[in-house]
C-alpha positions in Angstrom: 2.4 -69.1 24.3 4.1 -70.4 21.2 5.9 -68.2 18.6 3.0 -68.9 16.3 0.7 -67.3 18.9 2.6 -64.0 18.6 2.6 -64.2 14.8 -1.2 -64.6 14.7 -1.6 -61.5 16.9 0.7 -59.4 14.7 -0.6 -60.7 11.3 -3.9 -59.0 12.2 -2.0 -55.7 12.1 -0.2 -56.3 8.8 3.0 -57.6 10.5 4.6 -61.0 11.0 7.2 -61.2 13.7 8.7 -63.5 16.3 8.2 -63.2 20.0 11.6 -61.6 20.3 10.7 -59.0 17.7 7.4 -58.4 19.4 9.2 -57.7 22.7 11.6 -55.3 21.0 8.7 -53.4 19.4 6.8 -53.4 22.6 9.8 -51.7 24.3 10.0 -49.2 21.6 6.4 -48.2 22.2 7.4 -46.2 25.2 9.6 -43.9 23.2 8.1 -42.6 20.1 6.1 -45.7 18.9 4.8 -43.8 15.9 8.4 -43.3 14.8 9.5 -46.9 15.3 9.3 -47.9 11.7 11.7 -45.1 10.7 14.1 -45.7 13.6 14.3 -49.5 14.1 15.0 -50.7 10.6 18.6 -50.6 9.3 19.0 -48.8 6.0 20.3 -50.7 3.0 22.9 -49.4 0.5 20.9 -50.4 -2.6 19.1 -47.1 -2.9 22.3 -45.1 -2.8 23.9 -47.3 -5.4 20.9 -47.2 -7.7 20.2 -43.5 -7.4 23.7 -42.1 -7.1 24.7 -42.2 -10.8 22.9 -38.9 -11.7 23.0 -35.5 -10.1 20.1 -33.1 -9.9 19.5 -29.5 -8.9 16.6 -30.3 -6.6 17.0 -31.5 -3.0 13.4 -31.5 -1.7 9.8 -31.6 -2.8 6.8 -29.9 -1.3 3.7 -31.5 -2.7 0.5 -29.5 -2.2 -2.1 -32.2 -2.6 -5.5 -30.8 -3.3 -7.5 -33.6 -1.9 -10.8 -34.0 -3.7 -9.8 -32.3 -6.9 -9.7 -28.5 -7.5 -11.6 -26.8 -10.4 -9.2 -25.9 -13.2 -11.6 -23.2 -14.5 -11.6 -21.4 -11.1 -7.9 -21.6 -10.5 -5.2 -21.8 -13.2 -7.2 -22.3 -16.4 -10.0 -19.7 -16.5 -12.4 -19.6 -19.4 -14.2 -16.2 -19.2 -15.7 -16.5 -22.7 -17.4 -19.8 -22.0 -20.4 -18.2 -20.4 -22.0 -18.3 -17.0 -23.0 -22.0 -17.3 -19.2 -22.7 -17.1 -17.8 -19.8 -15.1 -20.5 -19.2 -12.6 -19.8 -15.9 -10.8 -16.0 -16.3 -11.2 -15.9 -14.8 -14.7 -13.2 -12.2 -14.3 -9.7 -13.7 -14.4 -6.8 -11.5 -13.6 -3.5 -10.7 -15.2 -0.3 -12.1 -13.7 3.2 -10.6 -13.7 3.8 -12.7 -16.8 2.3 -11.2 -19.9 -0.3 -13.4 -21.5 -1.0 -15.6 -18.5 -4.2 -15.1 -16.6 -5.4 -17.0 -13.5 -8.6 -17.1 -11.4 -9.8 -13.8 -9.9 -9.6 -15.1 -6.3 -5.8 -15.7 -6.6 -4.3 -12.1 -6.7 -1.2 -12.9 -4.6 -0.3 -15.9 -6.7 -0.8 -13.7 -9.8 2.2 -11.7 -8.5 4.3 -14.8 -8.3 3.6 -16.3 -11.7 7.2 -15.8 -12.8 8.2 -18.4 -10.3 5.9 -21.3 -11.5 4.7 -23.0 -14.6 1.1 -24.1 -15.2 0.4 -27.5 -16.8 -3.0 -26.9 -18.5 -3.0 -30.2 -20.4 -3.1 -32.6 -17.5 -5.3 -35.6 -18.4 -6.0 -39.3 -17.4 -9.7 -39.7 -18.0 -10.5 -41.2 -14.6 -13.3 -39.8 -12.4 -13.0 -42.0 -9.3 -11.1 -40.6 -6.4 -9.1 -43.7 -5.5 -8.0 -44.7 -9.0 -7.2 -41.1 -10.0 -5.2 -40.5 -6.8 -3.2 -43.6 -7.5 -2.4 -42.6 -11.1 -1.4 -39.0 -10.1 0.6 -40.1 -7.1 2.4 -43.0 -8.7 2.3 -42.4 -12.4 1.2 -46.0 -13.0 -1.9 -47.7 -14.4 -3.8 -49.3 -11.5 -4.7 -52.3 -13.6 -1.1 -53.5 -13.2 -0.9 -56.3 -10.6 2.0 -54.5 -8.9 1.0 -52.0 -6.2 3.4 -49.2 -6.8 4.7 -46.7 -4.2 3.8 -43.0 -4.5 6.5 -40.5 -5.6 7.0 -39.5 -1.9 7.9 -43.1 -1.0 10.2 -43.4 -4.0 12.0 -40.2 -3.1 12.2 -41.4 0.5 13.8 -44.6 -0.7 16.4 -42.9 -2.9 17.0 -39.6 -1.0 16.1 -40.7 2.6 18.2 -42.8 5.0 19.6 -45.0 2.2 20.5 -41.9 0.2 22.6 -40.2 2.8 19.8 -38.4 4.8 21.0 -38.1 8.4 18.1 -36.3 10.1 16.1 -37.7 12.9 12.9 -36.5 11.3 11.5 -39.1 8.9 12.3 -38.3 5.3 8.7 -38.4 4.1 6.2 -36.2 6.1 2.5 -35.6 5.6 0.9 -32.5 7.1 -1.4 -33.3 8.7 -3.6 -36.3 7.9 -2.8 -39.3 5.7 -4.4 -39.2 2.2 -6.2 -42.4 3.0 -6.9 -43.5 -0.5 -4.4 -46.3 -0.8 -1.1 -47.4 0.7 1.5 -44.7 -0.1 4.4 -47.1 0.4 3.1 -49.8 -2.0 5.4 -52.8 -2.2 8.3 -50.8 -0.5 6.8 -51.5 2.9 6.2 -49.7 6.1 9.6 -48.0 6.4 8.7 -45.9 3.4 5.2 -44.9 4.5 4.9 -41.2 5.3 5.0 -40.0 8.9 1.6 -38.2 9.3 1.9 -35.5 11.9 -1.7 -35.3 12.9 -2.6 -32.2 15.0 -3.1 -28.7 13.7 -0.1 -26.3 13.1 -2.4 -23.3 13.5 -2.9 -24.3 17.2 -0.4 -23.9 20.0 1.2 -26.3 20.6 1.2 -28.1 17.3 0.5 -31.6 18.7 2.6 -33.7 16.4 1.7 -37.4 17.1 4.5 -39.1 19.0 6.5 -36.0 19.3 4.5 -33.2 21.0 1.7 -33.9 23.5 -0.6 -31.1 24.5 -0.6 -30.6 28.3 2.6 -32.7 28.9 5.6 -30.7 29.9 9.2 -31.4 28.7 10.1 -32.3 32.3 7.3 -34.9 32.4 8.5 -36.3 29.1 12.0 -36.7 30.6 10.6 -38.3 33.7 8.8 -40.8 31.5 11.9 -41.7 29.7 13.8 -42.2 33.0 11.0 -44.4 34.3 11.0 -46.5 31.2 14.7 -47.2 31.5 14.4 -48.0 35.2 11.7 -50.6 34.7 13.2 -52.1 31.6 14.4 -55.3 33.3 14.4 -57.3 30.0 16.9 -54.9 28.5 19.0 -55.1 31.7 19.0 -58.9 31.5 20.1 -58.8 27.9 22.7 -56.1 28.3 25.1 -56.1 25.3 22.7 -57.9 23.0 23.0 -56.4 19.5 19.2 -56.1 19.0 18.7 -54.6 22.4 21.5 -52.1 21.7 19.8 -51.2 18.4 16.6 -50.7 20.4 18.3 -48.4 22.8 19.7 -46.4 19.9 16.2 -46.1 18.5 14.8 -45.0 21.8 17.5 -42.4 22.2 16.8 -41.1 18.7 13.1 -41.0 19.5 13.7 -39.0 22.6 16.2 -36.7 20.9 13.4 -35.9 18.4 10.8 -35.4 21.2 13.1 -33.4 23.6 16.0 -32.2 21.4 16.5 -29.7 18.7 15.1 -31.8 15.9 11.5 -31.7 17.2 11.6 -27.9 17.4 11.1 -27.8 13.7 7.4 -28.2 14.5 7.4 -25.4 17.1 6.0 -22.4 15.2 6.3 -20.1 18.2 9.9 -19.8 17.1 8.7 -17.8 14.1 7.9 -14.1 14.2 4.2 -13.3 14.4 4.6 -11.3 11.1 5.8 -14.4 9.3 3.0 -16.5 10.7 0.4 -13.9 9.7 1.9 -13.7 6.2 1.2 -17.4 5.6 -2.3 -17.1 7.1 -3.4 -18.3 10.6 -5.1 -21.4 9.4 -4.2 -25.0 9.0 -3.1 -24.8 5.4 -1.1 -21.6 5.8 0.7 -22.8 8.8 1.3 -26.2 7.1 3.1 -24.3 4.4 5.3 -22.6 7.0 6.1 -26.0 8.6 7.0 -27.4 5.2 9.5 -24.6 4.6 11.0 -25.3 8.1 11.3 -29.0 7.2 13.0 -28.2 3.9 15.5 -26.1 5.9 16.2 -29.2 8.0 16.9 -31.3 4.9 13.7 -33.4 4.8 13.4 -34.6 1.2 9.7 -35.0 0.7 6.8 -33.1 2.4 3.1 -33.5 1.4 0.6 -30.9 2.5 -2.7 -32.9 2.4 -5.1 -30.0 1.8 -8.7 -31.2 1.9 -12.0 -29.6 1.1 -12.0 -29.5 -2.7 -14.6 -32.2 -3.5 -17.2 -29.5 -4.1 -20.3 -31.3 -5.5 -22.5 -28.7 -3.7 -22.2 -25.0 -2.9 -19.1 -25.0 -5.0 -18.7 -21.2 -5.3 -19.4 -20.6 -1.7 -16.6 -23.0 -0.9 -14.3 -21.3 -3.5 -14.8 -17.9 -1.9 -13.6 -19.3 1.4 -10.9 -21.7 0.2 -9.2 -19.9 -2.7 -8.1 -16.9 -0.6 -6.6 -19.3 1.9 -4.8 -21.2 -0.9 -3.7 -17.9 -2.4 -2.1 -16.5 0.7 -0.4 -19.7 1.9 1.0 -20.9 -1.4 2.2 -17.5 -2.6 3.9 -16.8 0.7 5.6 -20.2 0.5 7.0 -19.4 -3.0 8.2 -16.0 -1.9 9.7 -17.2 1.3 11.6 -20.1 -0.3 12.9 -17.7 -3.0 14.0 -15.1 -0.5 15.9 -17.7 1.5 17.6 -19.1 -1.6 15.7 -22.4 -1.2 13.4 -22.3 -4.3 16.2 -23.2 -6.6 16.6 -26.5 -4.8 13.0 -27.2 -3.7 10.3 -28.4 -6.1 6.8 -27.2 -5.3 4.1 -29.4 -6.9 0.5 -28.3 -6.7 -2.1 -30.8 -7.9 -5.2 -32.9 -7.1 -6.4 -36.2 -8.4 -8.4 -34.6 -11.2 -10.3 -31.4 -12.0 -14.0 -30.5 -11.7 -16.6 -30.5 -14.4 -16.3 -27.4 -16.6 -20.1 -27.0 -16.8 -21.6 -26.0 -13.5 -24.1 -28.6 -12.3 -27.1 -26.4 -11.5 -29.7 -29.2 -11.4 -30.8 -30.9 -8.3 -29.4 -32.3 -6.1 -26.1 -30.4 -6.9 -27.6 -26.9 -7.1 -24.4 -25.2 -8.2 -21.7 -27.8 -7.8 -18.9 -29.2 -9.9 -18.4 -33.0 -10.3 -15.3 -35.1 -10.9 -13.4 -34.5 -14.1 -10.3 -36.4 -15.2 -10.4 -35.6 -18.9 -8.8 -32.2 -18.4 -7.3 -30.5 -15.4 -4.2 -28.6 -14.4 -1.2 -28.7 -12.1 1.5 -26.2 -11.1 5.2 -26.8 -10.6 7.9 -24.5 -9.4 11.5 -24.5 -8.2 14.2 -27.2 -8.2 15.0 -26.7 -11.8 11.5 -26.1 -13.2 11.3 -22.8 -15.2 8.7 -20.3 -14.2 6.4 -18.0 -16.2 5.2 -20.7 -18.6 1.9 -22.4 -19.5 2.3 -25.9 -20.9 -0.6 -27.3 -22.9 -4.1 -25.9 -23.4 -7.8 -26.9 -23.2 -10.6 -25.8 -25.5 -12.8 -22.8 -25.0 -14.8 -24.4 -22.2 -12.0 -26.3 -20.5 -13.6 -29.6 -21.5 -10.9 -31.2 -23.8 -7.1 -31.0 -23.9 -6.3 -29.6 -27.4 -2.6 -28.9 -27.0 0.2 -30.8 -25.4 -1.5 -33.4 -23.2 0.4 -34.2 -20.0 0.2 -37.5 -18.3 0.9 -37.7 -14.5 3.8 -40.0 -15.2 5.5 -37.1 -17.1 5.3 -34.9 -14.0 6.7 -37.6 -11.7 9.5 -38.5 -14.1 10.5 -34.8 -14.4 10.6 -34.5 -10.6 12.8 -37.7 -10.3 15.2 -36.3 -13.0 15.5 -33.0 -11.3 16.2 -34.8 -8.0 19.0 -36.7 -9.7 17.4 -40.2 -9.5 19.1 -42.3 -12.2 16.8 -43.3 -15.1 18.1 -46.8 -14.8 17.4 -47.1 -11.1 15.3 -50.0 -9.8 13.0 -50.5 -6.9 13.3 -53.5 -4.6 10.3 -55.7 -5.0 9.7 -58.3 -2.3 9.2 -61.0 -4.9 12.3 -60.0 -6.8 10.4 -58.5 -9.8 12.3 -56.1 -12.0 10.6 -52.8 -11.2 12.0 -49.5 -12.7 11.9 -46.5 -10.5 10.6 -44.3 -13.4 7.0 -44.8 -14.5 7.0 -45.2 -18.3 4.2 -45.4 -20.8 4.2 -47.0 -24.3 6.5 -44.2 -25.6 9.0 -44.8 -22.8 10.1 -42.2 -20.2 8.8 -38.7 -20.9 9.6 -35.5 -19.1 8.5 -31.9 -19.3 11.5 -30.7 -21.3 9.8 -27.4 -22.2 10.2 -26.2 -18.6 13.3 -28.0 -17.4 
């Protein structure tokens, strides 16, 4: 078969490579194939040079991504005076440990942690479509631009990952547990900067991380597989000393170090005391928060917890009575745990969805008590890494329908995170066509940050 034959096969998968590259990637498949994009590609120095001019307090980001869009009135922007048409049964917000700040009644544990976080009550972009709104919140850019921008996680991975001095075997951008699936998180940066999605469920034992932990396969069997792969690798033996083969062997060794060595144990929650696991909640979200803390301890710069279930067009309040206590326990314990370990000062926690939910409850058929998409006004929460706690930035009107004070665009949140991480405001991103692409998303007024809470 000609080289072109190999290329046609790989173009269908979004790649283009020669026969030699195909063979190298095929060999890698036996040792952590899902990790190959992170292990086979050599880092460049461009990111370190572009992002090294500024220093920041933050070293990591934990993004709690509320997939589907959480209702601001039921979480961090309650409106008890709006009436039952807006509040439904959740009409009794509670005081926090910060005078003057109230939050939703189903978040009592987070109410005790309010001094650690700030609420952005003026979030707005006006978009009600999941895909477009997700793109805006995750990248800070207008989707009408012809450039497909990377998410903040991919940008942080570029500047603070392998090219920025990160030495860990665990990929620098992790998603727990499923990919967001709305668009390409890496944008024009390419496959190396896509997140590594763990799959599996950290609330189950073992936590079957794709490519790292396989349920029902012992460590000894993994070692036997590695030895068998090496014994039958006749191509590598024939090309002994070849630079690319040596690079492949290094990638294989690193993959197996992650699977069988200490690095992969970051995903083994049986190493945590039962009391700690219980405090986070024995559910997928709670245990994902615990894994995120463990990843921060290992130096991973960006972790997204993809927390689904918030697209509540129907049975909204039934879902809230199940989901909000789960959120409350997991997120509050994460903040407290990071703080007690001295990690909150250097770790940004960013809670947000793609938009909010309609302030007025949709009681008519077919919704029968649901809330729809609402991008005109919603909220976000930021904590740690240089963000001040105990503040509320911006405000909505009496029904939560309009931002009336200090509107906040998603780009402002992202620019603030980049600044706290020490990414240079003059930094550029490498575009494959050589376009001049600044790292910071900027609107007509230039780069804006949340100076009130930094």
